[in-house]
N, C-alpha and C positions, 0 to 999 in steps of 0.2 A: 383446583388449579395446580398444574404441574410445576415442578421446580425448573424444568428445562423448557425453553421456548422453541417451538418448531416453526415459527413464522419468519417472514423475510426481514423483519426489523433487525435481527442479529446480523444478517448478511450486509445490510446497508451500513450498519455501524462499523463492521470490519472493513468495508470498502472505503469509508471515510477515513478510518485509521490508516489504511494503506496509502491513501492520497496524501495525508499529512506527513507520513514517514518518507514517502518518495520525494515530496517537496523539500523536506529538511535535508535529505541526503543530497539532492540536486543543489540546493543552496550551499551546503557545506563544502561539497567537492568543488563547486564553481568558485567559492571564495578562496579555497586553497590554491586554485589554479589562476590566480590574478583576475578573477571576475569572468571567467569563461563559462557562462551558464549554459550556452548552447551545446557544447560537447558534454557537459556534466549531466545534461538531461537524458542522455542515453542510459546512464546508470540508474537514474530515478525511474525511467520508463521500464527498464528491465526488472527492477525491484517490484514495481507495481504489477507488471504482467505475470511474473513468477509468483507473486503473492496472491493472485487471484485463484491459482490452482488449489492451495490449501483451503481457501474460503469456500469454494464451491464443491470441490471433489472430496476433501477430507473433513469438511466442517460438520456435516450431519452424521451422527452415529447410527 
């Protein structure tokens, strides 16, 4: 058994982590802007979309 996993479970974990981070960023920015979650979701969405690139393109060696 290898030390590195080449299956899709690592990508699923990374995507879940990205969703959690994007949600926390959206909530934090929305809280700082008097509860304006709708406009803060743009920052969270961009974080998630730009975070998908390293997961899929740079993730596997």
